[in-house]
C-alpha positions in Angstrom: 47.5 38.0 12.8 48.1 35.2 15.3 44.4 35.0 16.1 43.6 34.7 12.4 46.1 31.9 12.0 44.5 30.0 14.8 41.0 30.5 13.4 42.1 29.2 10.0 43.7 26.1 11.5 40.5 25.4 13.5 38.3 26.1 10.6 40.3 23.8 8.3 40.3 20.9 10.8 36.5 20.9 11.2 35.2 20.8 7.6 35.4 22.7 4.3 32.4 24.6 2.9 28.9 23.9 4.1 28.5 21.7 7.2 25.5 19.7 5.9 26.2 19.5 2.2 28.8 18.5 -0.3 31.9 16.3 -0.4 33.3 17.5 3.0 30.1 17.5 5.0 30.0 16.5 8.6 28.6 13.0 9.0 27.8 12.1 12.6 29.2 8.7 13.7 26.7 6.1 14.5 26.7 5.0 18.1 26.2 1.5 19.5 23.1 2.6 21.4 21.5 3.9 18.3 22.1 0.7 16.5 20.6 -1.3 19.4 17.5 0.9 19.4 17.1 0.4 15.6 17.4 -3.3 16.0 14.8 -3.4 18.7 12.5 -1.3 16.6 12.9 -3.7 13.6 12.3 -6.7 15.8 9.1 -5.1 17.2 7.9 -4.3 13.7 8.6 -7.9 12.6 6.6 -9.3 15.6 3.6 -7.0 14.7 3.8 -8.2 11.1 3.8 -11.8 12.2 0.7 -11.2 14.3 -1.0 -9.5 11.4 -0.1 -12.3 9.0 -1.4 -15.0 11.4 -4.9 -14.1 12.5 -6.2 -15.1 15.9 -9.4 -16.6 14.6 -9.6 -19.3 12.0 -11.8 -19.1 8.9 -14.6 -21.2 10.5 -14.5 -19.2 13.7 -14.7 -15.9 12.0 -17.9 -16.6 10.0 -20.5 -15.4 12.6 -18.6 -13.2 15.0 -20.0 -10.0 13.4 -23.7 -11.0 13.4 -24.6 -8.8 16.3 -23.1 -5.8 14.6 -25.1 -6.4 11.5 -28.4 -6.3 13.4 -27.7 -2.8 14.7 -26.6 -1.5 11.3 -29.8 -2.9 9.6 -32.0 -1.3 12.3 -30.2 2.1 11.8 -30.6 1.7 8.0 -34.4 1.1 8.4 -34.7 4.2 10.6 -32.8 6.3 8.1 -34.9 5.0 5.2 -38.1 5.7 7.1 -37.0 9.3 7.8 -36.1 9.7 4.1 -39.4 8.4 2.9 -41.3 10.6 5.4 -39.7 13.7 3.9 -40.9 12.8 0.4 -44.3 14.0 -1.0 -46.8 11.2 -1.5 -47.2 9.8 -5.0 -50.1 11.3 -6.9 -51.8 9.7 -9.9 -53.7 11.2 -12.8 -56.8 9.4 -11.5 -56.4 11.2 -8.1 -56.1 14.6 -9.8 -59.0 14.1 -12.2 -61.3 12.3 -9.7 -63.7 15.4 -9.5 -64.5 15.0 -13.2 -66.0 11.5 -12.9 -69.7 11.4 -13.5 -72.1 8.6 -12.7 -73.2 6.8 -15.8 -76.8 6.1 -15.1 -78.4 4.4 -18.1 -81.6 3.2 -16.6 
């Protein structure tokens, strides 16, 4: 009986019902170190956003900086197109199919 009374007192002091849900749930207190880490994270995110908003190159400087990349892409595209065309059958015309029916018209 004494042990049961002690258990009830301890249980009542901690929290009522479920530990993680409801009106009497246990909410962990926020520590100063956690607040400092959160502030540093927000400041770091703000610095990154400022870098993204203010580009390193100006509009005039960024006009031709990808020209070398385009050459390689165009060359690769030409190679791919050549391979695709090589797989296709050659075009055939009706004249090619009926060429054996042509007869020389000799009037003289």
